[in-house]
C-alpha positions as a Markdown table, in Angstrom:
| # | Residue | x | y | z |
|---|---|---|---|---|
| 1 | Met | 0.0 | 0.0 | 0.1 |
| 2 | Ser | 1.3 | 3.5 | -0.9 |
| 3 | Phe | 1.0 | 6.5 | 1.3 |
| 4 | Asn | 2.0 | 10.2 | 0.6 |
| 5 | Thr | 5.0 | 11.7 | 2.2 |
| 6 | Thr | 3.1 | 13.6 | 4.9 |
| 7 | Phe | 1.3 | 10.4 | 6.1 |
| 8 | Phe | 4.4 | 8.4 | 5.9 |
| 9 | Arg | 6.0 | 10.9 | 8.3 |
| 10 | Ala | 3.1 | 10.8 | 10.6 |
| 11 | Cys | 3.1 | 7.0 | 10.7 |
| 12 | Thr | 6.9 | 7.0 | 11.2 |
| 13 | Leu | 6.4 | 9.1 | 14.3 |
| 14 | Val | 4.0 | 6.6 | 15.6 |
| 15 | Phe | 6.2 | 3.6 | 14.7 |
| 16 | Cys | 9.2 | 5.2 | 16.5 |
| 17 | Ser | 7.0 | 5.9 | 19.6 |
| 18 | Val | 5.9 | 2.2 | 19.7 |
| 19 | Leu | 9.4 | 1.0 | 19.1 |
| 20 | Ala | 10.6 | 3.1 | 21.9 |
| 21 | Trp | 8.1 | 2.0 | 24.3 |
| 22 | Thr | 8.7 | -1.5 | 23.3 |
| 23 | Cys | 12.5 | -1.2 | 24.1 |
| 24 | Leu | 11.9 | 0.4 | 27.4 |
| 25 | Val | 9.9 | -2.5 | 28.7 |
| 26 | Gly | 12.6 | -4.8 | 27.4 |
| 27 | Ser | 10.6 | -7.6 | 25.8 |
| 28 | Ser | 10.6 | -9.1 | 22.3 |
| 29 | Asp | 7.0 | -10.3 | 22.6 |
| 30 | Ala | 4.3 | -8.4 | 21.0 |
| 31 | Arg | 2.5 | -6.1 | 23.3 |
| 32 | Pro | -0.7 | -4.2 | 23.3 |
| 33 | Gly | -0.3 | -1.1 | 21.1 |
| 34 | Asp | 2.4 | -2.5 | 18.8 |
| 35 | Asp | 0.0 | -2.9 | 16.0 |
| 36 | Phe | -1.8 | 0.6 | 16.5 |
| 37 | Pro | 0.0 | 2.1 | 13.5 |
| 38 | Ala | -1.4 | -0.5 | 11.2 |
| 39 | Phe | -4.9 | 0.1 | 12.7 |
| 40 | Val | -4.5 | 3.8 | 12.0 |
| 41 | Glu | -3.3 | 3.2 | 8.3 |
| 42 | Gly | -6.5 | 0.9 | 7.9 |
| 43 | Leu | -8.7 | 3.9 | 8.9 |
| 44 | Trp | -7.7 | 6.1 | 6.0 |
| 45 | Pro | -9.8 | 4.8 | 3.2 |
| 46 | Glu | -13.0 | 4.9 | 5.4 |
| 47 | Ala | -12.0 | 8.6 | 6.6 |
| 48 | Lys | -11.4 | 9.7 | 3.0 |
| 49 | Ser | -14.7 | 8.3 | 1.8 |
| 50 | Ala | -16.4 | 10.3 | 4.7 |
| 51 | Gly | -14.8 | 13.5 | 3.5 |
| 52 | Val | -11.9 | 13.7 | 5.7 |
| 53 | Ser | -8.8 | 15.3 | 3.9 |
| 54 | Arg | -5.4 | 13.9 | 4.1 |
| 55 | Lys | -4.2 | 17.0 | 5.9 |
| 56 | Thr | -6.7 | 16.6 | 8.7 |
| 57 | Phe | -6.2 | 12.8 | 9.0 |
| 58 | Asp | -2.4 | 13.1 | 9.3 |
| 59 | Ala | -2.6 | 16.0 | 11.9 |
| 60 | Ala | -5.2 | 13.9 | 14.0 |
| 61 | Phe | -2.9 | 11.0 | 14.3 |
| 62 | Ala | 0.6 | 12.6 | 14.4 |
| 63 | Gly | 2.5 | 11.1 | 17.3 |
| 64 | Leu | -0.7 | 9.6 | 18.8 |
| 65 | Met | -0.6 | 6.5 | 21.1 |
| 66 | Pro | -3.5 | 4.6 | 22.5 |
| 67 | Asp | -4.5 | 5.1 | 26.3 |
| 68 | Leu | -4.5 | 1.5 | 27.4 |
| 69 | Ser | -5.5 | 2.6 | 31.0 |
| 70 | Ile | -9.2 | 3.4 | 30.2 |
| 71 | Pro | -12.2 | 1.0 | 30.9 |
| 72 | Asp | -14.0 | -1.2 | 28.4 |
| 73 | Leu | -10.8 | -2.4 | 26.5 |
| 74 | Asp | -10.3 | -6.0 | 25.4 |
| 75 | Leu | -6.7 | -6.6 | 26.4 |
| 76 | Pro | -4.7 | -9.8 | 27.1 |
| 77 | Gly | -4.4 | -10.2 | 30.9 |
| 78 | Arg | -7.3 | -7.8 | 31.7 |
| 79 | Pro | -10.4 | -9.3 | 33.2 |
| 80 | Lys | -13.1 | -9.6 | 30.7 |
| 81 | Val | -15.5 | -8.4 | 33.3 |
| 82 | Asp | -14.8 | -5.9 | 36.0 |
| 83 | Asn | -16.2 | -3.1 | 37.9 |
| 84 | Ser | -14.2 | -0.2 | 36.4 |
| 85 | Gly | -16.9 | 1.2 | 34.2 |
| 86 | Gln | -19.7 | 3.7 | 34.6 |
| 87 | Ala | -21.2 | 4.7 | 38.0 |
| 88 | Glu | -24.6 | 3.8 | 36.5 |
| 89 | Phe | -23.6 | 0.1 | 36.7 |
| 90 | Thr | -21.4 | 0.0 | 39.7 |
| 91 | Lys | -23.3 | 1.9 | 42.3 |
| 92 | Thr | -26.3 | 0.8 | 44.2 |
| 93 | Ala | -29.5 | 2.8 | 43.3 |
| 94 | Ala | -29.5 | 4.5 | 46.7 |
| 95 | Asp | -25.9 | 5.6 | 46.2 |
| 96 | Tyr | -26.3 | 6.7 | 42.7 |
| 97 | Leu | -29.6 | 8.6 | 43.4 |
| 98 | Ser | -27.9 | 10.3 | 46.5 |
| 99 | Val | -30.6 | 12.6 | 48.1 |
| 100 | Pro | -28.0 | 15.2 | 49.2 |
| 101 | Tyr | -26.6 | 15.4 | 45.7 |
| 102 | Leu | -30.1 | 15.6 | 44.0 |
| 103 | Thr | -31.2 | 18.2 | 46.5 |
| 104 | Lys | -28.1 | 20.3 | 45.8 |
| 105 | Leu | -28.6 | 19.9 | 42.0 |
| 106 | Ala | -32.2 | 20.9 | 42.3 |
| 107 | Val | -31.4 | 24.2 | 44.0 |
| 108 | Gln | -28.8 | 25.0 | 41.5 |
| 109 | Gly | -31.2 | 23.9 | 38.7 |
| 110 | Arg | -34.0 | 26.3 | 39.8 |
| 111 | Lys | -31.5 | 29.2 | 39.7 |
| 112 | Phe | -30.3 | 28.0 | 36.2 |
| 113 | Leu | -33.9 | 27.7 | 35.1 |
| 114 | Lys | -34.5 | 31.3 | 36.0 |
| 115 | Asp | -31.3 | 32.6 | 34.6 |
| 116 | His | -31.9 | 31.0 | 31.2 |
| 117 | Asp | -35.7 | 31.1 | 31.2 |
| 118 | Thr | -36.1 | 32.8 | 27.7 |
| 119 | Gly | -33.9 | 30.5 | 25.9 |
| 120 | Leu | -35.1 | 27.3 | 27.6 |
| 121 | Arg | -38.8 | 28.3 | 26.8 |
| 122 | Arg | -37.8 | 28.9 | 23.2 |
| 123 | Ile | -36.1 | 25.5 | 22.9 |
| 124 | Glu | -39.1 | 23.8 | 24.7 |
| 125 | Lys | -41.5 | 25.4 | 22.2 |
| 126 | Leu | -39.3 | 24.3 | 19.3 |
| 127 | Thr | -38.7 | 20.7 | 20.1 |
| 128 | Gly | -41.3 | 19.9 | 22.8 |
| 129 | Val | -38.8 | 18.7 | 25.2 |
| 130 | Asp | -39.7 | 20.4 | 28.5 |
| 131 | Arg | -37.2 | 22.8 | 30.1 |
| 132 | Phe | -37.0 | 20.9 | 33.4 |
| 133 | Thr | -35.7 | 17.8 | 31.8 |
| 134 | Leu | -33.2 | 19.8 | 29.9 |
| 135 | Val | -31.9 | 21.5 | 33.0 |
| 136 | Ala | -31.8 | 18.1 | 34.8 |
| 137 | Ile | -29.6 | 16.6 | 32.0 |
| 138 | Trp | -27.3 | 19.8 | 32.2 |
| 139 | Gly | -27.0 | 19.4 | 35.9 |
| 140 | Arg | -26.2 | 15.6 | 35.6 |
| 141 | Glu | -23.7 | 15.9 | 32.9 |
| 142 | Thr | -21.9 | 19.0 | 33.8 |
| 143 | Ala | -22.9 | 19.9 | 37.4 |
| 144 | Tyr | -24.2 | 23.1 | 35.6 |
| 145 | Gly | -21.0 | 23.8 | 33.7 |
| 146 | Ser | -18.4 | 23.1 | 36.3 |
| 147 | Tyr | -17.3 | 19.7 | 34.9 |
| 148 | Lys | -14.5 | 19.9 | 32.3 |
| 149 | Pro | -13.8 | 16.8 | 30.2 |
| 150 | Pro | -10.3 | 15.7 | 30.8 |
| 151 | Asn | -9.2 | 13.7 | 27.7 |
| 152 | Asp | -8.4 | 14.0 | 24.0 |
| 153 | Ala | -11.3 | 12.7 | 22.2 |
| 154 | Ile | -9.4 | 11.5 | 19.2 |
| 155 | Arg | -7.2 | 9.4 | 21.5 |
| 156 | Met | -10.0 | 8.1 | 23.5 |
| 157 | Leu | -12.0 | 7.1 | 20.4 |
| 158 | Ala | -9.0 | 5.6 | 18.6 |
| 159 | Thr | -8.2 | 3.6 | 21.5 |
| 160 | Leu | -11.7 | 2.3 | 21.9 |
| 161 | Ala | -12.0 | 1.6 | 18.2 |
| 162 | Tyr | -8.6 | -0.2 | 18.2 |
| 163 | Thr | -8.9 | -2.5 | 21.2 |
| 164 | Gly | -12.3 | -1.7 | 22.8 |
| 165 | Lys | -15.0 | -4.3 | 23.5 |
| 166 | Arg | -17.3 | -2.5 | 21.1 |
| 167 | Lys | -14.9 | -1.7 | 18.2 |
| 168 | Asp | -17.4 | -1.1 | 15.4 |
| 169 | Lys | -19.4 | 1.3 | 17.4 |
| 170 | Phe | -16.3 | 3.4 | 18.4 |
| 171 | Arg | -14.8 | 3.2 | 14.9 |
| 172 | Glu | -17.9 | 4.9 | 13.5 |
| 173 | Glu | -17.7 | 7.5 | 16.3 |
| 174 | Leu | -14.0 | 8.1 | 15.5 |
| 175 | Ile | -14.7 | 8.7 | 11.8 |
| 176 | Ala | -17.4 | 11.2 | 13.0 |
| 177 | Ala | -14.9 | 13.0 | 15.2 |
| 178 | Leu | -12.5 | 13.3 | 12.3 |
| 179 | Lys | -15.3 | 14.8 | 10.2 |
| 180 | Met | -15.7 | 17.3 | 13.1 |
| 181 | Leu | -12.1 | 18.3 | 12.8 |
| 182 | Glu | -12.6 | 18.6 | 9.0 |
| 183 | Ser | -15.5 | 20.9 | 9.5 |
| 184 | Gly | -13.4 | 23.4 | 11.5 |
| 185 | Val | -13.9 | 22.2 | 15.0 |
| 186 | Pro | -10.5 | 23.0 | 16.8 |
| 187 | Arg | -8.7 | 20.1 | 18.2 |
| 188 | Ser | -8.7 | 22.0 | 21.5 |
| 189 | Asp | -12.3 | 21.7 | 21.7 |
| 190 | Met | -12.2 | 17.9 | 21.2 |
| 191 | Arg | -12.0 | 17.2 | 25.0 |
| 192 | Ser | -14.1 | 14.3 | 26.1 |
| 193 | Ser | -14.9 | 11.7 | 28.8 |
| 194 | Trp | -13.0 | 8.3 | 28.5 |
| 195 | Ala | -15.9 | 7.2 | 26.1 |
| 196 | Gly | -15.4 | 10.1 | 23.8 |
| 197 | Ala | -18.5 | 12.1 | 24.7 |
| 198 | Leu | -18.1 | 15.8 | 23.7 |
| 199 | Gly | -19.4 | 19.3 | 24.5 |
| 200 | Leu | -21.3 | 20.9 | 27.4 |
| 201 | Thr | -23.8 | 18.1 | 27.6 |
| 202 | Gln | -21.5 | 15.1 | 26.6 |
| 203 | Ala | -22.7 | 13.7 | 23.4 |
| 204 | Met | -21.2 | 11.4 | 20.9 |
| 205 | Pro | -19.7 | 12.7 | 17.6 |
| 206 | Thr | -22.2 | 10.9 | 15.4 |
| 207 | Glu | -24.9 | 12.8 | 17.3 |
| 208 | Tyr | -23.3 | 16.1 | 16.4 |
| 209 | Phe | -24.0 | 15.7 | 12.7 |
| 210 | Lys | -27.6 | 14.6 | 13.3 |
| 211 | Phe | -28.7 | 17.0 | 15.9 |
| 212 | Ala | -26.4 | 20.1 | 16.6 |
| 213 | Thr | -28.4 | 23.1 | 16.4 |
| 214 | Asp | -28.0 | 26.9 | 16.5 |
| 215 | Gly | -29.8 | 27.5 | 19.8 |
| 216 | Asp | -28.8 | 31.1 | 20.5 |
| 217 | Gly | -29.5 | 32.4 | 16.9 |
| 218 | Asp | -26.0 | 33.8 | 16.4 |
| 219 | Gly | -25.6 | 31.8 | 13.2 |
| 220 | Lys | -23.1 | 29.5 | 14.7 |
| 221 | Ile | -23.1 | 26.0 | 16.3 |
| 222 | Asp | -20.9 | 25.9 | 19.5 |
| 223 | Ile | -21.8 | 23.1 | 21.9 |
| 224 | Trp | -18.7 | 23.9 | 23.9 |
| 225 | Arg | -19.3 | 27.6 | 24.9 |
| 226 | Ser | -22.9 | 28.5 | 24.0 |
| 227 | Val | -25.3 | 27.2 | 26.8 |
| 228 | Glu | -28.2 | 27.5 | 24.5 |
| 229 | Asp | -26.6 | 25.7 | 21.6 |
| 230 | Ala | -25.8 | 22.8 | 23.9 |
| 231 | Leu | -29.3 | 22.6 | 25.3 |
| 232 | Ala | -30.8 | 22.8 | 21.9 |
| 233 | Phe | -28.5 | 20.1 | 20.7 |
| 234 | Thr | -29.7 | 17.9 | 23.6 |
| 235 | Ala | -33.3 | 18.8 | 23.0 |
| 236 | Arg | -33.0 | 17.9 | 19.4 |
| 237 | Gln | -31.4 | 14.5 | 20.3 |
| 238 | Leu | -34.4 | 13.7 | 22.6 |
| 239 | Glu | -36.8 | 14.8 | 20.0 |
| 240 | Gly | -35.2 | 12.7 | 17.4 |
| 241 | Lys | -35.3 | 9.6 | 19.7 |
| 242 | Gly | -39.0 | 9.9 | 20.0 |
| 243 | Trp | -39.9 | 12.4 | 22.8 |
| 244 | Val | -43.5 | 12.9 | 23.3 |
| 245 | Arg | -44.5 | 16.5 | 24.0 |
| 246 | Gly | -46.4 | 17.0 | 27.1 |
| 247 | Gln | -45.8 | 13.6 | 28.7 |
| 248 | Arg | -43.9 | 12.9 | 32.0 |
| 249 | Trp | -41.1 | 10.5 | 32.0 |
| 250 | Gly | -42.9 | 8.2 | 34.5 |
| 251 | Tyr | -44.5 | 7.9 | 37.8 |
| 252 | Glu | -43.7 | 6.3 | 41.1 |
| 253 | Val | -46.2 | 3.7 | 42.2 |
| 254 | Ile | -47.2 | 1.4 | 45.1 |
| 255 | Ala | -47.4 | -2.1 | 43.9 |
| 256 | Pro | -50.3 | -4.5 | 45.1 |
| 257 | Pro | -49.3 | -7.2 | 47.5 |
| 258 | Lys | -49.8 | -10.0 | 44.9 |
| 259 | Ser | -47.6 | -8.5 | 42.4 |
| 260 | Asp | -43.7 | -8.8 | 42.2 |
| 261 | Cys | -40.6 | -7.6 | 40.3 |
| 262 | Ser | -40.8 | -10.4 | 37.7 |
| 263 | Leu | -43.5 | -8.1 | 35.9 |
| 264 | Glu | -40.7 | -5.6 | 35.2 |
| 265 | Gly | -39.4 | -4.6 | 31.7 |
| 266 | Pro | -40.3 | -3.2 | 28.3 |
| 267 | Pro | -41.8 | -6.5 | 27.1 |
| 268 | Asp | -44.7 | -6.0 | 29.7 |
| 269 | Thr | -45.5 | -2.7 | 28.4 |
| 270 | Arg | -49.4 | -2.0 | 28.7 |
| 271 | Pro | -51.6 | 1.1 | 29.1 |
| 272 | Ile | -51.4 | 2.6 | 32.6 |
| 273 | Ser | -55.1 | 1.8 | 33.0 |
| 274 | Glu | -54.1 | -2.0 | 33.0 |
| 275 | Trp | -51.7 | -1.5 | 35.7 |
| 276 | Val | -54.3 | 0.3 | 37.7 |
| 277 | Arg | -56.7 | -2.5 | 37.2 |
| 278 | Met | -53.9 | -4.8 | 38.4 |
| 279 | Gly | -53.8 | -2.9 | 41.6 |
| 280 | Phe | -51.0 | -0.5 | 41.1 |
| 281 | Arg | -51.6 | 3.0 | 42.7 |
| 282 | Lys | -49.9 | 6.4 | 41.7 |
| 283 | Val | -48.0 | 7.9 | 44.7 |
| 284 | Gly | -49.3 | 11.0 | 46.0 |
| 285 | Pro | -52.8 | 12.5 | 46.5 |
| 286 | Lys | -53.8 | 12.8 | 42.8 |
| 287 | Pro | -54.9 | 9.7 | 40.8 |
| 288 | Phe | -53.9 | 9.2 | 37.2 |
| 289 | Thr | -55.8 | 11.5 | 34.8 |
| 290 | Ala | -57.9 | 10.2 | 31.9 |
| 291 | Asp | -55.1 | 11.2 | 29.4 |
| 292 | Glu | -52.4 | 9.4 | 31.6 |
| 293 | Met | -54.5 | 6.2 | 31.9 |
| 294 | Lys | -54.2 | 5.9 | 28.0 |
| 295 | Gln | -50.4 | 6.2 | 28.1 |
| 296 | Asp | -48.2 | 3.0 | 27.7 |
| 297 | Ala | -45.8 | 2.3 | 30.5 |
| 298 | Tyr | -43.8 | -0.6 | 31.8 |
| 299 | Leu | -42.8 | -1.4 | 35.3 |
| 300 | Met | -39.3 | -0.5 | 36.3 |
| 301 | Met | -37.8 | -1.5 | 39.7 |
| 302 | Pro | -34.1 | -0.4 | 39.7 |
| 303 | Ala | -33.4 | -2.2 | 42.9 |
| 304 | Gly | -35.5 | -5.2 | 42.4 |
| 305 | Gly | -37.5 | -5.9 | 45.5 |
| 306 | Tyr | -35.3 | -3.5 | 47.6 |
| 307 | Gly | -36.7 | -0.1 | 46.6 |
| 308 | Pro | -39.4 | 2.0 | 45.0 |
| 309 | Ala | -41.3 | 1.0 | 41.8 |
| 310 | Phe | -42.1 | 3.2 | 38.8 |
| 311 | Leu | -44.2 | 3.1 | 35.8 |
| 312 | Ala | -41.8 | 4.2 | 33.0 |
| 313 | Gly | -43.4 | 5.9 | 30.0 |
| 314 | Gln | -42.1 | 6.7 | 26.6 |
| 315 | Asn | -39.9 | 9.7 | 27.5 |
| 316 | Phe | -38.2 | 7.5 | 30.1 |
| 317 | Arg | -37.3 | 5.3 | 27.2 |
| 318 | Val | -36.0 | 8.4 | 25.3 |
| 319 | Ile | -33.9 | 9.6 | 28.2 |
| 320 | Arg | -32.5 | 6.0 | 28.5 |
| 321 | Leu | -31.6 | 6.1 | 24.8 |
| 322 | Tyr | -29.6 | 9.2 | 25.5 |
| 323 | Asn | -27.6 | 7.3 | 28.2 |
| 324 | Thr | -28.4 | 3.6 | 28.3 |
| 325 | Ser | -29.2 | 3.1 | 32.1 |
| 326 | Asp | -32.2 | 2.9 | 34.1 |
| 327 | Leu | -30.5 | 4.8 | 36.9 |
| 328 | Tyr | -29.4 | 7.6 | 34.7 |
| 329 | Ala | -32.9 | 8.0 | 33.3 |
| 330 | Leu | -34.3 | 7.8 | 36.8 |
| 331 | Phe | -31.9 | 10.3 | 38.1 |
| 332 | Val | -32.7 | 12.8 | 35.3 |
| 333 | Gly | -36.5 | 12.2 | 35.8 |
| 334 | Asn | -36.3 | 12.7 | 39.5 |
| 335 | Leu | -34.1 | 15.8 | 39.3 |
| 336 | Ser | -36.5 | 17.3 | 36.8 |
| 337 | Asp | -39.4 | 16.7 | 39.2 |
| 338 | Arg | -37.4 | 18.2 | 42.0 |
| 339 | Ile | -36.7 | 21.4 | 39.9 |
| 340 | Arg | -40.5 | 21.6 | 39.2 |
| 341 | Gly | -40.9 | 21.5 | 43.0 |
| 342 | Gly | -41.1 | 17.9 | 43.7 |
| 343 | Gly | -39.1 | 15.8 | 46.3 |
| 344 | Asp | -37.9 | 12.4 | 47.1 |
| 345 | Phe | -39.3 | 9.1 | 46.4 |
| 346 | Ala | -42.1 | 7.9 | 48.8 |
| 347 | Thr | -40.7 | 4.4 | 49.1 |
| 348 | Pro | -37.4 | 4.2 | 50.7 |
| 349 | Trp | -34.4 | 2.1 | 49.4 |
| 350 | Asp | -33.9 | -1.0 | 51.6 |
| 351 | Ser | -30.4 | -2.1 | 52.7 |
| 352 | Phe | -28.8 | -4.2 | 50.0 |
| 353 | Ser | -25.4 | -4.7 | 48.5 |
| 354 | Gln | -24.1 | -4.1 | 44.9 |
| 355 | Pro | -23.0 | -7.5 | 43.4 |
| 356 | Arg | -19.7 | -7.8 | 41.6 |
| 357 | Thr | -20.0 | -7.3 | 37.9 |
| 358 | Lys | -18.5 | -10.8 | 37.5 |
| 359 | Thr | -21.4 | -12.3 | 39.6 |
| 360 | Val | -24.0 | -10.6 | 37.4 |
| 361 | His | -22.2 | -11.7 | 34.3 |
| 362 | Asp | -22.0 | -15.4 | 35.4 |
| 363 | Leu | -25.6 | -15.4 | 36.5 |
| 364 | Gln | -26.8 | -14.0 | 33.2 |
| 365 | Ala | -24.9 | -16.7 | 31.4 |
| 366 | Arg | -26.1 | -19.4 | 33.6 |
| 367 | Leu | -29.8 | -18.3 | 33.4 |
| 368 | Gln | -29.4 | -18.2 | 29.6 |
| 369 | Thr | -28.2 | -21.8 | 29.6 |
| 370 | Leu | -31.3 | -22.7 | 31.7 |
| 371 | Gly | -33.7 | -21.2 | 29.0 |
| 372 | Tyr | -34.1 | -17.6 | 30.4 |
| 373 | Pro | -33.7 | -15.1 | 27.5 |
| 374 | Met | -31.0 | -12.5 | 27.9 |
| 375 | Asp | -30.6 | -9.4 | 25.8 |
| 376 | Lys | -26.9 | -9.2 | 26.7 |
| 377 | Ile | -24.3 | -11.1 | 28.9 |
| 378 | Asp | -22.3 | -8.0 | 30.1 |
| 379 | Gly | -22.4 | -8.0 | 33.9 |
| 380 | Lys | -24.7 | -4.9 | 33.9 |
| 381 | Ile | -28.0 | -5.0 | 35.9 |
| 382 | Gly | -30.8 | -3.9 | 33.5 |
| 383 | Ser | -34.5 | -4.5 | 33.6 |
| 384 | Asn | -34.3 | -7.8 | 31.7 |
| 385 | Thr | -31.7 | -9.2 | 33.9 |
| 386 | Arg | -33.9 | -8.4 | 37.0 |
| 387 | Lys | -37.0 | -9.7 | 35.3 |
| 388 | Gln | -35.3 | -13.0 | 34.3 |
| 389 | Ile | -33.9 | -13.5 | 37.8 |
| 390 | Gly | -37.4 | -12.9 | 39.2 |
| 391 | Arg | -38.8 | -15.5 | 36.8 |
| 392 | Tyr | -36.2 | -18.0 | 37.9 |
| 393 | Gln | -36.9 | -17.4 | 41.5 |
| 394 | Lys | -40.7 | -17.8 | 41.0 |
| 395 | Thr | -40.2 | -20.9 | 39.0 |
| 396 | Asn | -38.0 | -22.4 | 41.7 |
| 397 | Gly | -40.0 | -21.4 | 44.8 |
| 398 | Ile | -37.3 | -19.2 | 46.3 |
| 399 | Lys | -37.4 | -15.6 | 47.5 |
| 400 | Ile | -38.4 | -13.3 | 44.7 |
| 401 | Asp | -36.2 | -10.1 | 44.9 |
| 402 | Cys | -35.1 | -10.0 | 41.2 |
| 403 | Trp | -31.6 | -9.1 | 42.4 |
| 404 | Pro | -28.4 | -10.8 | 41.3 |
| 405 | Ser | -26.5 | -12.3 | 44.2 |
| 406 | Glu | -24.0 | -15.1 | 44.9 |
| 407 | Ser | -26.8 | -17.2 | 46.5 |
| 408 | Val | -28.9 | -17.0 | 43.3 |
| 409 | Leu | -25.9 | -17.8 | 41.3 |
| 410 | Lys | -25.1 | -20.8 | 43.5 |
| 411 | His | -28.7 | -22.0 | 43.1 |
| 412 | Ala | -28.7 | -21.7 | 39.4 |
| 413 | Asn | -25.3 | -23.4 | 39.1 |
| 414 | Ser | -26.7 | -26.3 | 41.2 |
| 415 | Gln | -29.8 | -26.6 | 38.8 |
| 416 | Ala | -27.5 | -26.6 | 35.9 |
| 417 | Ala | -25.5 | -29.3 | 37.3 |
| 418 | Arg | -28.5 | -31.8 | 37.6 |
């Protein structure tokens, strides 16, 4: 394969860096990162067809080395499953939905809402996404502007595309990030989380080209410095993912005595009127309205049998598409309610422990072998994992709490051994 002089020089710099690193560790064996230059070389045809110039491409990768310390990498010697990922999957619901932190963000959010009232109302009218949810996302993602992403996005995305557990996804994001550079976004603005999320409200590069919007009307799109551009960008993303104007994210409910957490999950979505007929009751003095009774929702119990229950509507699903986590969507939903003037959940969290990711992973795998369908075997506790645990517990006559634990894993292993 032939390359022009500029690219050859850039790759030479990368090869030399790898060679020097290899010599320093004093081993002749191939090590993680050794074939990174070849990976970069293989990106060029795809980047070129996406409209990225040779000049932009070469500058992006000149001297770049992967960061092999970040989570979610598939590396020799690194455990396939560990607890080093996102807080949404490594903290208990009670810890993640910290009341003091939510209270603090709600106070700040009401001030932010007042300070940006005109712009927020304009965005709400334009997209249908309520301003309280937008402010809640702003608070969760940036602590109202105080969070500064620490990493170079190109390096993060290149690392994840090179040796991440989801290479194809991050390869697409990396090409989109290169297109952002080509479009004139300065490299200095390309600061991100370890997963490559950019801008004030932390979104992926592919989303930028779909939904970035001039929210402040100055003729430019700047999701790094313009609060209104960033919020309009977020609103457009939510709108594009199916946001329903005028609907809430969901409702806390009190479950009837004969129900249990094995009813949880999107496959059991039904009109709220059916949940009411089954005995579920909305928390608070006001019952569901006639319009609310017609809305579809599913049962969501993020701590299984150890905490509150919710009927999650379409807009909960949309928030979850923005960040694929029940706890994230619940955090945003509750914070938006607090900013409106609401408070804490009526049902307290019971005392329970967060299982090791490996325990969750092994239980998912074991239940699948026993005939319980799993969307993913990834060590993350989602609604389907909780549901299938509940179904297993109900079938086998053991305590139904829908929560992954060593005792449930031990029981499932004994069943498989028969």
